[in-house]
Backbone as a chain_set.jsonl record, in Angstrom:
{"seq": "XXXXXXXXXXXXXXXXXXXXXXXXXXXXXXXXXXXXXXXXXXXXXXXXXXXXXXXXXXXXXXXXXXXXXXXXXXXXXXXXXXXXXXXXXXXXXXXXXXXXXXXXXXXXXXXXXXXXXXXXXXXXXXXXXXXXXXXXXXXXXXXXXXXXXXXXXXXXXXXXXXXXXXXXXXXXXXXXXXXXXXXXXXXXXXXXXXXXXXXXXXXXX", "coords": {"N": [[29.967, 49.788, -49.475], [26.549, 50.124, -50.628], [24.848, 49.787, -53.726], [21.959, 50.439, -55.6], [20.341, 48.051, -57.692], [18.879, 47.938, -60.875], [16.315, 46.667, -63.064], [15.538, 45.931, -66.564], [13.144, 47.268, -66.839], [13.378, 49.45, -65.27], [12.944, 49.031, -62.577], [13.529, 48.421, -59.111], [15.882, 45.938, -58.292], [17.27, 44.799, -56.246], [20.313, 44.989, -54.215], [23.713, 45.959, -54.665], [26.869, 45.207, -53.491], [29.602, 47.301, -53.346], [32.956, 48.613, -53.794], [34.121, 51.024, -51.492], [36.332, 52.582, -52.028], [36.311, 52.977, -54.728], [33.733, 53.678, -55.597], [32.958, 55.432, -53.693], [34.721, 57.436, -53.282], [36.443, 60.495, -52.417], [35.942, 63.465, -54.284], [38.281, 64.877, -56.491], [38.884, 67.7, -58.009], [41.083, 68.935, -59.278], [42.809, 66.788, -59.873], [41.187, 65.223, -61.591], [40.77, 67.045, -63.674], [43.416, 67.345, -64.623], [43.964, 64.739, -65.568], [41.964, 64.393, -67.521], [42.626, 66.443, -69.369], [45.194, 65.576, -70.095], [44.543, 63.134, -71.295], [43.03, 63.965, -73.518], [44.927, 65.526, -74.847], [46.699, 63.58, -75.625], [45.576, 62.591, -77.886], [46.03, 64.475, -79.794], [47.591, 65.401, -82.832], [49.655, 67.154, -83.59], [50.855, 68.174, -86.025], [51.695, 70.469, -87.326], [53.833, 72.204, -89.508], [56.501, 74.128, -90.731], [58.799, 75.568, -93.148], [62.27, 76.181, -92.907], [64.826, 78.512, -94.012], [66.751, 76.873, -95.097], [65.348, 74.719, -95.988], [63.447, 75.354, -97.913], [62.465, 75.203, -101.365], [64.639, 76.317, -103.616], [67.163, 78.352, -105.236], [70.333, 78.987, -103.752], [72.006, 80.813, -104.647], [73.658, 83.966, -104.898], [71.552, 86.717, -105.348], [72.026, 89.121, -106.702], [74.607, 91.493, -107.564], [76.99, 92.547, -105.07], [77.337, 95.306, -104.58], [75.918, 98.484, -105.556], [73.288, 98.027, -106.191], [71.32, 98.855, -104.448], [69.816, 97.665, -101.526], [71.7, 95.114, -99.935], [71.696, 91.753, -100.64], [71.586, 88.194, -100.189], [70.911, 84.901, -100.835], [67.724, 84.111, -102.33], [66.131, 82.6, -100.774], [65.939, 83.569, -98.274], [64.241, 84.703, -95.277], [63.134, 87.277, -95.637], [62.206, 87.522, -98.172], [59.45, 86.957, -100.449], [58.199, 83.727, -100.612], [60.371, 82.715, -99.408], [62.089, 81.086, -96.632], [60.813, 80.449, -93.265], [61.435, 82.363, -90.377], [61.424, 81.524, -87.558], [60.574, 78.635, -87.712], [57.704, 76.577, -87.324], [57.563, 73.31, -85.962], [56.671, 69.781, -86.051], [55.289, 68.516, -82.994], [54.948, 66.833, -79.865], [52.036, 66.675, -77.867], [51.713, 65.314, -75.59], [51.145, 64.586, -72.154], [52.567, 63.569, -69.125], [51.054, 61.132, -67.216], [50.869, 59.108, -64.533], [50.091, 55.632, -63.767], [48.821, 55.302, -61.306], [47.689, 57.817, -60.766], [45.898, 58.007, -62.919], [44.084, 55.903, -62.435], [43.094, 56.714, -59.959], [41.769, 59.065, -60.691], [39.762, 58.051, -62.378], [38.291, 56.564, -60.502], [37.454, 58.668, -58.864], [35.765, 60.083, -60.59], [33.738, 58.174, -61.123], [32.762, 57.898, -58.527], [31.726, 60.462, -58.043], [29.716, 60.585, -59.987], [28.051, 58.629, -58.951], [27.295, 59.821, -56.504], [25.84, 61.983, -57.442], [23.655, 60.776, -58.488], [23.73, 59.942, -61.107], [24.653, 57.579, -61.985], [23.66, 54.492, -62.953], [22.976, 51.218, -62.163], [22.418, 48.148, -63.737], [21.048, 44.829, -63.938], [21.516, 43.406, -66.305], [22.148, 44.201, -69.761], [21.234, 44.187, -73.002], [20.541, 43.489, -76.493], [18.312, 41.608, -78.56], [18.455, 41.768, -81.28], [20.033, 43.776, -83.828], [18.625, 46.578, -83.598], [17.804, 49.88, -83.844], [15.517, 51.201, -82.986], [14.613, 49.505, -80.976], [16.605, 49.859, -79.029], [16.253, 52.56, -78.427], [13.711, 52.515, -77.26], [14.255, 51.003, -74.971], [16.072, 52.656, -73.607], [14.5, 54.885, -73.158], [12.7, 54.018, -71.25], [14.371, 53.786, -69.081], [15.103, 56.314, -68.366], [17.479, 58.102, -68.823], [18.447, 60.522, -69.704], [19.742, 62.886, -72.191], [22.319, 62.349, -73.177], [23.437, 59.479, -72.793], [25.75, 57.084, -71.464], [26.612, 53.834, -72.121], [27.817, 51.119, -70.434], [29.202, 48.011, -70.624], [30.334, 44.677, -69.777], [31.463, 43.27, -71.952], [30.888, 44.737, -74.822], [28.27, 43.897, -76.896], [27.832, 42.983, -80.364], [25.27, 43.491, -81.385], [24.328, 45.462, -79.642], [26.159, 47.518, -80.078], [25.79, 48.097, -82.843], [23.143, 48.915, -82.782], [23.28, 51.325, -81.445], [24.741, 52.893, -83.095], [23.601, 54.714, -84.91], [22.594, 56.658, -83.306], [23.269, 59.794, -82.306], [24.001, 60.826, -79.755], [24.323, 58.761, -78.037], [26.449, 56.542, -76.462], [28.399, 53.596, -76.538], [30.348, 51.507, -74.6], [32.831, 49.073, -73.731], [34.369, 47.702, -70.748], [37.127, 47.801, -71.072], [37.402, 49.807, -72.94], [36.742, 52.099, -71.611], [37.046, 55.5, -70.652], [38.228, 58.611, -69.15], [37.215, 60.948, -70.41], [34.872, 60.195, -71.793], [33.28, 59.476, -69.614], [33.052, 61.885, -68.172], [31.725, 63.476, -70.03], [29.18, 62.433, -70.263], [25.647, 62.539, -69.667], [24.427, 60.699, -68.027], [25.33, 57.475, -66.712], [24.938, 54.216, -67.666], [25.428, 51.127, -66.365], [26.358, 47.725, -66.321], [25.949, 44.982, -64.006], [27.994, 43.043, -64.11], [29.977, 44.541, -65.346], [30.576, 46.403, -63.377], [31.889, 44.815, -61.458], [34.12, 44.093, -62.943], [35.332, 46.565, -63.334], [36.009, 47.169, -60.71], [37.993, 45.238, -60.272], [39.873, 46.187, -62.064], [40.521, 48.798, -61.145], [41.346, 48.367, -58.602]], "CA": [[28.724, 50.52, -49.676], [25.56, 49.428, -51.438], [24.257, 50.504, -54.858], [20.735, 49.781, -56.048], [20.352, 47.433, -59.015], [17.596, 48.043, -61.565], [16.139, 45.777, -64.212], [15.291, 46.628, -67.828], [11.929, 48.084, -66.7], [13.718, 50.519, -64.333], [12.44, 48.703, -61.248], [14.577, 47.964, -58.204], [16.075, 44.49, -58.348], [18.202, 44.391, -55.207], [21.442, 45.839, -53.874], [25.018, 45.435, -55.045], [27.933, 45.683, -52.616], [30.733, 47.784, -54.145], [34.084, 49.14, -53.022], [34.064, 52.445, -51.134], [37.484, 53.266, -52.607], [36.073, 53.237, -56.153], [32.435, 54.32, -55.797], [32.691, 56.354, -52.6], [35.942, 58.221, -53.111], [36.293, 61.948, -52.426], [36.193, 64.018, -55.616], [39.411, 65.8, -56.611], [38.708, 68.398, -59.288], [42.388, 69.174, -59.902], [43.3, 65.524, -60.426], [40.345, 64.847, -62.729], [41.071, 67.98, -64.761], [44.73, 67.013, -65.176], [43.892, 63.472, -66.308], [41.146, 64.623, -68.714], [43.419, 67.233, -70.312], [46.266, 64.718, -70.602], [43.949, 62.134, -72.197], [42.663, 64.639, -74.772], [46.151, 65.942, -75.521], [47.343, 62.396, -76.213], [44.977, 62.369, -79.199], [46.403, 65.541, -80.731], [48.657, 64.932, -83.711], [50.788, 68.082, -83.601], [51.498, 68.016, -87.336], [52.016, 71.746, -87.942], [55.237, 72.252, -89.926], [56.912, 75.168, -91.675], [60.15, 75.344, -93.64], [63.287, 77.199, -92.688], [65.452, 78.941, -95.267], [67.542, 75.772, -95.629], [64.462, 73.655, -96.441], [62.61, 75.754, -99.042], [62.98, 74.827, -102.679], [65.103, 77.509, -104.33], [68.613, 78.46, -105.327], [71.008, 79.781, -102.725], [72.957, 81.702, -105.34], [73.453, 85.383, -104.606], [70.586, 87.181, -106.347], [72.587, 90.245, -107.472], [75.95, 91.842, -107.116], [77.027, 93.056, -103.712], [77.221, 96.763, -104.504], [75.339, 99.195, -106.696], [71.89, 97.671, -106.46], [70.48, 99.153, -103.293], [70.055, 96.786, -100.381], [72.574, 93.979, -100.241], [71.026, 90.492, -100.288], [72.18, 86.956, -100.671], [69.985, 83.96, -101.461], [66.306, 84.479, -102.324], [65.421, 81.754, -99.801], [65.941, 84.249, -96.984], [62.879, 84.974, -94.796], [62.618, 88.591, -96.017], [61.656, 87.453, -99.523], [58.264, 86.14, -100.658], [58.606, 82.379, -101.01], [61.526, 82.289, -98.628], [61.812, 80.294, -95.444], [60.264, 81.1, -92.078], [62.531, 82.605, -89.441], [61.299, 80.561, -86.463], [59.61, 77.708, -88.306], [57.043, 75.611, -86.439], [57.876, 71.915, -86.266], [55.775, 68.839, -85.361], [55.657, 68.262, -81.61], [54.018, 66.003, -79.106], [51.304, 67.376, -76.823], [51.49, 64.339, -74.525], [51.487, 64.923, -70.777], [52.79, 62.335, -68.364], [50.139, 60.793, -66.117], [51.186, 57.724, -64.172], [48.954, 54.711, -63.649], [48.125, 55.544, -60.037], [46.886, 59.03, -60.936], [44.81, 57.72, -63.853], [43.088, 55.064, -61.758], [42.46, 57.528, -58.919], [40.842, 59.985, -61.357], [38.606, 57.271, -62.818], [37.492, 56.26, -59.314], [36.844, 59.919, -58.412], [34.655, 60.397, -61.507], [32.666, 57.211, -60.859], [32.186, 58.224, -57.218], [30.926, 61.673, -58.174], [28.514, 60.198, -60.727], [27.192, 57.905, -58.016], [26.747, 60.779, -55.544], [24.874, 62.846, -58.124], [22.548, 59.976, -58.993], [23.873, 59.802, -62.559], [25.174, 56.235, -62.24], [22.58, 53.512, -62.783], [23.445, 49.835, -62.334], [21.375, 47.209, -64.148], [21.515, 43.444, -63.863], [22.037, 43.064, -67.632], [21.632, 45.112, -70.791], [21.6, 43.729, -74.342], [19.428, 43.425, -77.439], [18.252, 40.348, -79.302], [18.753, 42.05, -82.681], [20.537, 45.148, -84.001], [17.52, 47.47, -83.929], [17.929, 51.17, -83.177], [14.245, 51.498, -82.32], [14.57, 48.722, -79.743], [17.474, 50.497, -78.043], [15.61, 53.816, -78.027], [12.621, 52.175, -76.345], [14.841, 50.572, -73.702], [16.66, 53.813, -72.933], [13.42, 55.777, -72.735], [12.14, 53.491, -70.016], [15.33, 53.909, -67.985], [15.216, 57.746, -68.039], [18.914, 58.357, -68.675], [18.845, 61.826, -70.216], [20.01, 62.991, -73.62], [23.635, 61.802, -73.532], [23.785, 58.353, -71.924], [26.893, 56.217, -71.754], [26.287, 52.461, -71.751], [29.05, 50.38, -70.169], [28.993, 46.591, -70.365], [31.594, 43.942, -69.634], [31.916, 43.108, -73.339], [29.809, 45.298, -75.642], [27.895, 42.977, -77.968], [27.701, 43.599, -81.691], [23.901, 43.988, -81.508], [24.221, 46.712, -78.896], [26.969, 48.533, -80.761], [25.145, 48.467, -84.097], [21.894, 49.609, -82.48], [23.582, 52.681, -80.973], [25.603, 53.587, -84.058], [22.868, 55.802, -85.569], [22.14, 57.611, -82.291], [24.442, 60.655, -82.175], [24.369, 61.159, -78.387], [24.399, 57.532, -77.243], [27.762, 55.93, -76.62], [28.508, 52.259, -75.963], [31.73, 51.124, -74.313], [33.091, 47.981, -72.795], [35.205, 48.182, -69.644], [38.469, 48.084, -71.588], [37.378, 51.039, -73.718], [36.26, 53.198, -70.782], [38.035, 56.552, -70.467], [37.685, 59.722, -68.346], [36.493, 61.927, -71.228], [33.515, 59.688, -72.036], [32.541, 59.52, -68.355], [32.769, 63.283, -67.823], [30.82, 64.068, -71.01], [27.865, 61.781, -70.283], [24.626, 62.995, -68.722], [24.265, 59.608, -67.065], [26.068, 56.269, -67.086], [24.252, 52.947, -67.425], [26.5, 50.135, -66.25], [25.852, 46.419, -65.917], [26.497, 44.438, -62.769], [29.271, 42.393, -64.422], [30.952, 45.588, -65.646], [30.987, 46.976, -62.096], [32.879, 43.914, -60.863], [35.342, 44.155, -63.734], [35.949, 47.86, -63.035], [36.632, 47.057, -59.397], [39.237, 44.49, -60.444], [40.801, 47.023, -62.811], [40.942, 49.967, -60.377], [41.736, 47.989, -57.241]], "C": [[27.822, 49.748, -50.621], [25.023, 50.355, -52.538], [23.04, 49.719, -55.329], [20.904, 49.239, -57.461], [18.949, 47.55, -59.6], [17.533, 47.0, -62.678], [15.826, 46.599, -65.45], [14.064, 47.517, -67.778], [12.119, 49.22, -65.695], [13.118, 50.294, -62.948], [13.58, 48.149, -60.4], [14.652, 46.443, -58.214], [17.101, 44.029, -57.329], [19.303, 45.406, -54.983], [22.738, 45.143, -54.274], [26.068, 46.055, -54.132], [29.157, 46.044, -53.456], [31.788, 48.384, -53.231], [33.912, 50.631, -52.746], [35.194, 53.22, -51.795], [37.26, 53.639, -54.073], [34.775, 53.998, -56.369], [32.042, 55.255, -54.645], [33.88, 57.239, -52.303], [35.627, 59.718, -53.139], [36.69, 62.497, -53.794], [37.334, 65.025, -55.569], [39.343, 66.455, -57.989], [40.032, 68.601, -60.015], [42.925, 67.907, -60.565], [42.509, 65.129, -61.662], [40.631, 65.756, -63.924], [42.397, 67.646, -65.426], [44.678, 65.758, -66.037], [43.071, 63.636, -67.592], [41.927, 65.4, -69.772], [44.527, 66.385, -70.925], [45.733, 63.687, -71.587], [43.607, 62.764, -73.538], [43.908, 65.066, -75.55], [46.863, 64.769, -76.19], [46.791, 62.097, -77.603], [45.32, 63.445, -80.214], [47.621, 65.109, -81.541], [49.865, 65.852, -83.728], [51.567, 68.044, -84.897], [51.883, 69.332, -88.006], [53.506, 71.811, -88.26], [55.44, 73.375, -90.929], [58.363, 74.927, -92.062], [61.061, 76.522, -93.302], [63.935, 77.556, -94.03], [66.303, 77.835, -95.892], [66.675, 74.67, -96.224], [63.593, 74.052, -97.627], [63.295, 75.4, -100.346], [63.369, 76.095, -103.448], [66.625, 77.566, -104.318], [69.159, 79.314, -104.196], [72.06, 80.709, -103.339], [72.631, 83.151, -105.0], [72.645, 86.009, -105.731], [71.1, 88.321, -107.207], [73.954, 90.595, -106.901], [75.884, 92.555, -105.759], [76.766, 94.559, -103.654], [76.518, 97.327, -105.734], [73.885, 98.893, -106.958], [70.963, 97.944, -105.312], [70.828, 98.246, -102.125], [70.863, 95.566, -100.806], [71.918, 92.692, -99.729], [71.803, 89.315, -100.837], [71.139, 86.096, -101.359], [68.542, 84.442, -101.341], [65.481, 83.589, -101.391], [65.38, 82.389, -98.417], [64.513, 84.607, -96.563], [62.306, 86.313, -95.243], [61.991, 88.592, -97.405], [60.377, 86.612, -99.547], [58.685, 84.783, -101.208], [59.824, 81.877, -100.267], [61.111, 81.482, -97.412], [61.229, 81.127, -94.315], [61.367, 81.213, -91.037], [62.523, 81.608, -88.29], [60.211, 79.553, -86.864], [59.04, 76.754, -87.264], [57.349, 74.191, -86.912], [56.92, 70.991, -85.52], [56.255, 68.569, -83.94], [54.58, 67.417, -80.949], [53.365, 66.836, -78.006], [51.102, 66.487, -75.587], [51.945, 64.876, -73.173], [51.589, 63.626, -69.975], [51.777, 62.218, -67.228], [50.415, 59.339, -65.752], [49.912, 56.913, -63.909], [48.143, 54.972, -62.382], [47.214, 56.768, -60.136], [45.676, 58.755, -61.821], [43.699, 56.921, -63.174], [42.372, 55.85, -60.664], [41.454, 58.495, -59.534], [39.6, 59.253, -61.831], [37.693, 56.94, -61.637], [36.781, 57.51, -58.801], [35.645, 60.289, -59.288], [33.473, 59.467, -61.249], [31.975, 57.507, -59.523], [31.288, 59.451, -57.298], [29.647, 61.413, -58.956], [27.524, 59.481, -59.813], [26.537, 58.863, -57.014], [25.663, 61.654, -56.168], [23.676, 62.084, -58.674], [22.581, 59.784, -60.498], [24.455, 58.45, -62.95], [24.077, 55.23, -61.941], [23.113, 52.124, -63.12], [22.26, 48.956, -62.687], [21.942, 45.794, -64.093], [22.111, 42.981, -65.183], [21.438, 44.035, -68.644], [22.159, 44.648, -72.148], [20.348, 43.71, -75.198], [19.493, 42.105, -78.189], [18.626, 40.538, -80.761], [19.256, 43.488, -82.789], [19.456, 46.103, -84.495], [17.651, 48.774, -83.133], [16.655, 51.511, -82.406], [14.123, 50.737, -81.003], [15.429, 49.333, -78.652], [16.862, 51.795, -77.529], [14.503, 53.548, -77.016], [13.163, 51.756, -74.974], [15.385, 51.755, -72.915], [15.59, 54.764, -72.415], [12.818, 55.313, -71.418], [13.064, 53.66, -68.816], [15.59, 55.357, -67.578], [16.671, 58.139, -67.768], [19.353, 59.727, -69.17], [19.234, 61.757, -71.682], [21.309, 62.306, -74.039], [24.0, 60.642, -72.597], [25.037, 57.617, -72.412], [26.553, 54.824, -71.228], [27.598, 51.687, -71.615], [28.695, 48.945, -69.824], [30.347, 45.897, -70.269], [32.237, 43.726, -71.003], [30.762, 43.556, -74.232], [29.512, 44.365, -76.814], [27.749, 43.727, -79.287], [26.296, 44.175, -81.889], [23.749, 45.335, -80.823], [24.985, 47.827, -79.593], [26.296, 49.019, -82.044], [23.85, 49.247, -83.85], [22.138, 51.061, -82.077], [24.34, 53.504, -82.004], [24.913, 54.782, -84.709], [22.319, 56.836, -84.581], [23.317, 58.514, -81.924], [24.899, 60.903, -80.745], [24.454, 59.946, -77.473], [25.732, 56.849, -77.521], [27.784, 54.586, -75.893], [29.985, 51.922, -75.788], [31.759, 49.833, -73.514], [34.065, 48.51, -71.741], [36.594, 48.55, -70.136], [38.516, 49.401, -72.356], [36.912, 52.251, -72.923], [37.38, 54.213, -70.568], [37.417, 57.728, -69.724], [36.871, 60.723, -69.152], [35.06, 61.476, -71.479], [32.679, 59.723, -70.766], [32.13, 60.945, -68.003], [31.718, 63.877, -68.761], [29.427, 63.486, -71.03], [26.919, 62.417, -69.275], [24.409, 61.962, -67.63], [24.979, 58.381, -67.612], [25.251, 55.049, -66.676], [25.307, 51.843, -67.448], [25.919, 48.817, -65.746], [26.572, 45.933, -64.66], [27.857, 43.78, -63.007], [30.36, 43.427, -64.707], [31.459, 46.252, -64.369], [32.077, 46.124, -61.463], [34.204, 43.973, -61.618], [36.08, 45.482, -63.504], [36.635, 47.823, -61.672], [37.935, 46.285, -59.457], [40.304, 45.354, -61.108], [41.367, 48.154, -61.936], [41.406, 49.634, -58.961], [43.217, 48.256, -56.989]], "O": [[28.264, 48.838, -51.323], [24.78, 51.54, -52.31], [23.082, 48.494, -55.443], [21.524, 49.873, -58.315], [17.956, 47.297, -58.917], [18.556, 46.519, -63.164], [15.846, 47.829, -65.399], [13.942, 48.436, -68.589], [11.154, 49.879, -65.308], [12.818, 51.25, -62.232], [14.483, 47.488, -60.913], [13.635, 45.752, -58.155], [17.737, 42.991, -57.513], [19.248, 46.53, -55.484], [22.849, 43.918, -54.229], [26.151, 47.277, -54.01], [29.687, 45.206, -54.186], [31.544, 48.629, -52.05], [33.597, 51.405, -53.649], [35.031, 54.403, -52.094], [37.941, 54.519, -54.601], [34.712, 54.874, -57.232], [30.937, 55.799, -54.623], [34.024, 57.738, -51.187], [34.679, 60.155, -53.792], [37.666, 62.041, -54.39], [37.356, 65.914, -54.718], [39.696, 65.847, -58.999], [40.097, 68.455, -61.236], [43.434, 67.952, -61.685], [43.093, 64.74, -62.673], [40.724, 65.284, -65.057], [42.499, 67.661, -66.652], [45.276, 65.715, -67.113], [43.433, 63.087, -68.632], [41.888, 65.046, -70.951], [44.776, 66.459, -72.128], [46.378, 63.391, -72.593], [43.862, 62.169, -74.585], [43.934, 64.975, -76.778], [47.547, 64.943, -77.199], [47.447, 61.435, -78.407], [44.938, 63.337, -81.379], [48.563, 64.525, -81.003], [50.993, 65.379, -83.865], [52.789, 67.899, -84.89], [52.352, 69.321, -89.144], [54.343, 71.515, -87.408], [54.65, 73.549, -91.857], [59.076, 74.178, -91.393], [60.674, 77.687, -93.398], [63.617, 76.958, -95.058], [66.551, 77.859, -97.097], [67.192, 73.776, -96.895], [63.045, 73.175, -98.295], [64.52, 75.308, -100.43], [62.499, 76.853, -103.876], [67.283, 76.919, -103.504], [68.507, 80.255, -103.744], [72.883, 81.3, -102.639], [71.465, 83.513, -104.837], [72.98, 85.867, -106.907], [70.65, 88.476, -108.343], [74.384, 90.05, -105.885], [74.846, 93.09, -105.37], [76.048, 95.03, -102.772], [76.527, 96.724, -106.807], [73.301, 99.463, -107.879], [69.909, 97.316, -105.21], [71.999, 98.082, -101.781], [70.707, 95.06, -101.917], [71.625, 92.562, -98.54], [72.561, 89.424, -101.801], [70.548, 86.51, -102.356], [68.18, 85.103, -100.368], [64.277, 83.795, -101.235], [64.837, 81.797, -97.484], [63.656, 84.796, -97.426], [61.085, 86.477, -95.23], [61.318, 89.553, -97.781], [60.233, 85.672, -98.766], [59.449, 84.712, -102.171], [60.262, 80.745, -100.471], [59.926, 81.229, -97.194], [61.16, 82.353, -94.4], [62.14, 80.277, -90.836], [63.516, 80.915, -88.069], [59.074, 79.63, -86.398], [59.766, 76.198, -86.439], [57.386, 73.916, -88.111], [56.406, 71.364, -84.465], [57.452, 68.414, -83.695], [53.453, 67.316, -81.434], [54.032, 67.597, -77.305], [50.399, 66.871, -74.652], [52.983, 65.529, -73.06], [50.784, 62.71, -70.144], [51.669, 63.108, -66.385], [50.216, 58.442, -66.572], [48.811, 57.458, -63.841], [46.916, 54.873, -62.395], [46.089, 56.745, -59.637], [44.568, 59.202, -61.527], [42.517, 57.231, -63.326], [41.17, 55.674, -60.463], [40.39, 58.722, -58.957], [38.493, 59.775, -61.704], [36.47, 57.024, -61.752], [35.637, 57.431, -58.353], [34.626, 60.757, -58.78], [32.332, 59.922, -61.165], [30.756, 57.382, -59.405], [30.216, 59.481, -56.694], [28.598, 61.964, -58.622], [26.316, 59.7, -59.893], [25.351, 58.726, -56.713], [24.691, 62.02, -55.507], [22.777, 62.684, -59.264], [21.55, 59.49, -61.104], [24.722, 58.208, -64.127], [23.615, 55.127, -60.805], [23.63, 51.887, -64.212], [21.222, 49.003, -62.027], [23.152, 45.588, -64.189], [23.099, 42.248, -65.194], [20.373, 44.613, -68.423], [23.359, 44.703, -72.415], [19.236, 43.891, -74.701], [20.568, 41.555, -78.424], [19.063, 39.594, -81.418], [18.943, 44.322, -81.94], [19.386, 46.4, -85.688], [17.612, 48.766, -81.902], [16.717, 52.047, -81.3], [13.591, 51.264, -80.026], [15.043, 49.333, -77.483], [16.942, 52.096, -76.338], [14.371, 54.272, -76.029], [12.596, 52.114, -73.942], [15.187, 51.85, -71.703], [15.753, 55.376, -71.36], [12.468, 56.132, -70.568], [12.608, 53.676, -67.673], [16.229, 55.605, -66.555], [17.042, 58.463, -66.64], [20.533, 60.061, -69.064], [19.084, 60.724, -72.334], [21.392, 61.745, -75.132], [24.809, 60.829, -71.687], [25.322, 57.55, -73.608], [26.247, 54.651, -70.048], [28.387, 51.609, -72.557], [27.978, 48.687, -68.857], [31.375, 46.465, -70.636], [33.429, 43.978, -71.178], [29.773, 42.838, -74.38], [30.392, 44.076, -77.625], [27.568, 44.945, -79.314], [26.146, 45.235, -82.496], [23.117, 46.244, -81.36], [24.5, 48.955, -79.685], [26.242, 50.222, -82.299], [23.505, 50.139, -84.625], [21.303, 51.928, -82.335], [24.556, 54.699, -81.8], [25.575, 55.769, -85.031], [21.649, 57.786, -84.988], [24.269, 58.052, -81.295], [26.081, 61.168, -80.527], [24.637, 60.091, -76.265], [26.093, 56.609, -78.674], [27.262, 54.453, -74.786], [30.772, 52.043, -76.726], [30.853, 49.536, -72.736], [34.53, 49.645, -71.839], [37.179, 49.522, -69.657], [39.565, 50.042, -72.415], [36.706, 53.321, -73.495], [38.528, 53.835, -70.332], [36.192, 57.837, -69.672], [35.92, 61.298, -68.623], [34.132, 62.28, -71.389], [31.476, 59.978, -70.835], [30.997, 61.187, -67.585], [30.905, 64.696, -68.333], [28.564, 63.992, -71.747], [27.325, 62.787, -68.173], [24.231, 62.301, -66.461], [25.203, 58.261, -68.816], [24.916, 54.87, -65.505], [25.996, 51.658, -68.451], [25.081, 48.807, -64.844], [27.651, 46.412, -64.31], [28.772, 43.939, -62.199], [31.523, 43.224, -64.356], [32.629, 46.623, -64.281], [33.079, 46.654, -60.983], [35.276, 43.91, -61.015], [37.311, 45.514, -63.482], [37.718, 48.383, -61.503], [38.89, 46.636, -58.766], [41.484, 45.273, -60.767], [42.565, 48.431, -61.986], [41.812, 50.522, -58.212], [43.714, 47.996, -55.894]]}, "num_chains": 1, "name": "protein.A"}
C-alpha cells in the first residue's frame, strides 16, 4: 500500500510504499487492550507490605496469667491487639502479565494500521531542528496540524529535538527503539519520519 509523504511545510512530497501487514492490518481491540494493560502493569512496582504477628517488633511473652484476668491471651503481637501483626498481611507481588513477542508485534501493527486508517498517522521526509529551541518546535508542529497531543517518532531522536520538546507537556518524542503501545494509543496524532517507517517495518516484519 501507499502512504503520502509530507514535507516540513505540510505539503505532499510523494508516496511511500509500505507493508500491508503492518500499516493495513485489521484492528483487534481485544489484542491491543491485552498488550496495553500488560505493558502498563509491567511498570507497577507492587511494593505494598504488611507485617504478620511473627514480624512485628514486640515480645512474644505471655502478657498475663492464664486464669483470673478475663479473656485469655498470649503474646501482645497477636492481630487482636493494637500494634500487633496483620492476620492476612499483604506482601510485595508482581503485576506482570505474559505477552509473547508475536502478540506484542501484532498489537503494534494493529495500532499503527488503525492510526493510518483514521488519518492520524503523518509521514514526513525528515524532521529535526538546527538548535534546541522550544519555539522553533512549536512553530513546526503548528504548521503540520497534529492536534494537542502529538507523538514524534524518528529513527534516532536527536538531542536538539528532545530538548526542544522537553518543556512541552503534551508533546512526546521517541525513537523507534523507544516506541511502545501506550504512547501510540495516547497520542492524538503520530508524526513519523520516512526512515523510521522503514525501521519499524524491519522490526515488526
